[in-house]
NUSE-34765 format. One line per field, with one value per residue (C-alpha): residue number from 1; residue in one letter; chain; x, y, z. Coordinates in steps of 0.2 Angstrom, whole numbers, plus 5000, padded with zeros to 4 digits. Layout:
N
kelo = NUM/...
zagu = a/...
torpa = A/...
u = X/...
v = Y/...
w = Z/...
# end
This chain:
194
kelo = 1/2/3/4/5/6/7/8/9/10/11/12/13/14/15/16/17/18/19/20/21/22/23/24/25/26/27/28/29/30/31/32/33/34/35/36/37/38/39/40/41/42/43/44/45/46/47/48/49/50/51/52/53/54/55/56/57/58/59/60/61/62/63/64/65/66/67/68/69/70/71/72/73/74/75/76/77/78/79/80/81/82/83/84/85/86/87/88/89/90/91/92/93/94/95/96/97/98/99/100/101/102/103/104/105/106/107/108/109/110/111/112/113/114/115/116/117/118/119/120/121/122/123/124/125/126/127/128/129/130/131/132/133/134/135/136/137/138/139/140/141/142/143/144/145/146/147/148/149/150/151/152/153/154/155/156/157/158/159/160/161/162/163/164/165/166/167/168/169/170/171/172/173/174/175/176/177/178/179/180/181/182/183/184/185/186/187/188/189/190/191/192/193/194
zagu = m/n/s/k/i/k/i/f/l/v/l/l/a/a/l/a/t/g/y/f/n/f/a/h/a/a/i/h/p/r/g/l/p/g/d/i/l/g/n/s/v/l/e/q/e/n/l/k/p/s/s/l/p/i/i/p/k/i/f/p/d/l/p/p/a/v/e/i/p/e/t/v/p/l/s/n/k/v/i/i/v/s/l/h/d/q/t/l/k/y/f/e/d/l/k/f/m/g/e/f/k/i/s/s/g/v/k/r/l/p/t/p/t/g/e/f/t/v/l/k/k/l/p/l/v/h/y/k/g/p/g/y/d/y/p/k/t/k/w/n/l/l/f/k/y/q/s/k/g/n/l/y/i/h/g/a/y/w/h/h/n/f/g/h/p/m/s/h/g/c/v/n/v/s/y/a/d/m/e/g/l/y/n/w/a/d/v/g/t/r/v/i/i/q
torpa = A/A/A/A/A/A/A/A/A/A/A/A/A/A/A/A/A/A/A/A/A/A/A/A/A/A/A/A/A/A/A/A/A/A/A/A/A/A/A/A/A/A/A/A/A/A/A/A/A/A/A/A/A/A/A/A/A/A/A/A/A/A/A/A/A/A/A/A/A/A/A/A/A/A/A/A/A/A/A/A/A/A/A/A/A/A/A/A/A/A/A/A/A/A/A/A/A/A/A/A/A/A/A/A/A/A/A/A/A/A/A/A/A/A/A/A/A/A/A/A/A/A/A/A/A/A/A/A/A/A/A/A/A/A/A/A/A/A/A/A/A/A/A/A/A/A/A/A/A/A/A/A/A/A/A/A/A/A/A/A/A/A/A/A/A/A/A/A/A/A/A/A/A/A/A/A/A/A/A/A/A/A/A/A/A/A/A/A/A/A/A/A/A/A
u = 4992/4979/4964/4953/4960/4960/4940/4936/4946/4935/4919/4924/4928/4912/4903/4911/4907/4888/4890/4887/4873/4873/4856/4853/4868/4862/4872/4861/4859/4869/4883/4877/4879/4864/4865/4871/4852/4851/4837/4841/4844/4829/4817/4824/4821/4805/4814/4810/4827/4824/4827/4847/4861/4869/4888/4890/4884/4897/4910/4908/4924/4927/4924/4907/4901/4899/4889/4899/4891/4884/4898/4912/4913/4915/4932/4939/4957/4957/4972/4974/4984/4988/4992/4999/5012/5013/5011/5000/4996/4987/4976/4967/4954/4961/4979/4993/4999/5012/5017/5027/5031/5022/5020/5002/4997/5005/4997/4988/4983/4979/4976/4956/4951/4936/4933/4934/4938/4949/4938/4950/4967/4979/4996/5002/4995/5001/5001/5003/4999/5005/5022/5024/5025/5027/5023/5021/5018/5016/5004/4990/4975/4960/4952/4942/4935/4935/4933/4951/4960/4956/4965/4975/4987/5002/5021/5032/5048/5052/5055/5062/5056/5043/5038/5034/5019/5025/5011/4994/4983/4988/4995/5014/5023/5040/5040/5049/5032/5019/5021/5017/5002/4996/4997/4988/4974/4958/4944/4933/4948/4943/4953/4953/4963/4964
v = 5040/5049/5058/5047/5032/5039/5044/5026/5016/5028/5024/5005/5006/5014/5002/4987/4991/4995/5013/5020/5018/5024/5022/5033/5046/5062/5079/5094/5103/5118/5106/5104/5087/5078/5066/5048/5046/5065/5066/5084/5091/5083/5088/5106/5108/5097/5089/5071/5060/5056/5075/5074/5067/5053/5049/5039/5055/5066/5054/5047/5040/5028/5010/5003/4991/4971/4960/4946/4928/4923/4909/4922/4929/4947/4954/4968/4967/4975/4973/4990/4988/5006/5001/5018/5016/4997/4995/4984/4991/4979/4985/4977/4988/5002/4998/4999/4981/4984/4989/4983/4984/4972/4969/4971/4965/4971/4984/4969/4961/4972/4969/4974/4988/4987/4979/4960/4947/4935/4920/4906/4903/4889/4887/4879/4885/4878/4894/4891/4898/4901/4908/4903/4889/4892/4874/4875/4893/4899/4908/4913/4922/4920/4937/4935/4920/4922/4913/4916/4911/4917/4929/4929/4940/4927/4926/4927/4917/4921/4938/4952/4966/4972/4989/4985/4977/4962/4949/4941/4949/4943/4953/4946/4947/4945/4928/4938/4948/4935/4922/4935/4942/4926/4919/4936/4935/4927/4922/4936/4950/4964/4969/4984/4988/5007
w = 4997/4987/4993/4984/4992/5009/5008/5000/5015/5026/5019/5018/5037/5040/5030/5037/5053/5050/5054/5040/5025/5008/5006/5022/5021/5015/5011/5012/4995/5001/5007/5026/5033/5044/5056/5051/5044/5038/5052/5057/5042/5033/5050/5051/5033/5029/5013/5008/5007/4989/4986/4993/4984/4990/4992/4977/4966/4975/4972/4954/4951/4965/4958/4958/4969/4963/4970/4979/4978/4994/4997/4999/5015/5019/5024/5031/5022/5008/4992/4981/4964/4956/4937/4934/4948/4945/4965/4976/4994/5008/5023/5037/5047/5039/5045/5032/5030/5015/4998/4984/4966/4954/4937/4929/4910/4894/4883/4873/4887/4901/4919/4921/4933/4945/4962/4965/4979/4981/4975/4981/4986/4975/4983/4965/4946/4931/4920/4901/4884/4869/4871/4890/4903/4921/4931/4950/4952/4971/4979/4968/4971/4962/4959/4942/4931/4912/4897/4890/4906/4926/4932/4948/4959/4961/4962/4947/4948/4929/4929/4941/4932/4945/4943/4925/4915/4911/4912/4903/4913/4930/4943/4946/4962/4969/4979/4992/4993/4987/5001/5015/5005/5001/5020/5025/5011/5015/5002/5002/5003/4993/4977/4969/4954/4947
# end
């Protein structure tokens, strides 16, 4: 697992437990950490919180935070999709739950990168468009609404070429892997695509 994902998962766990708050997490200008609110460094150095950088400036390439609708509960579960490796890994309370190959969007219809949440779970969806018609597709996790067709992580029975881009923007998963992921995921599970 690369170090950026490890750092992100540690920060995610700290945020989820309420132990850490980006707004108050301070790093001393010379790189010395303060306490969790930055108080010891601030008091010793007589600095103002606004004069110190905050964590997102130190890790600028982490996915930006997204606003989650109030109707979607937050979850301690996270799904991480690597477009480069064509893999999906999932975690609960920072515990690694599983990993498998996926098929993301082809070059002309790419899977979007960013941070999303599972908005809805649908046991069956009929995918239909120019050049494809896949009725009764099982185990669908909706993660993005869009005008040209919603995007899902879903089972795919029409190919077995996982590990290579094949889809129209969704994340295709083999039925053998998707059933377990679908049963494990909740509405509100975080989805990070990078």
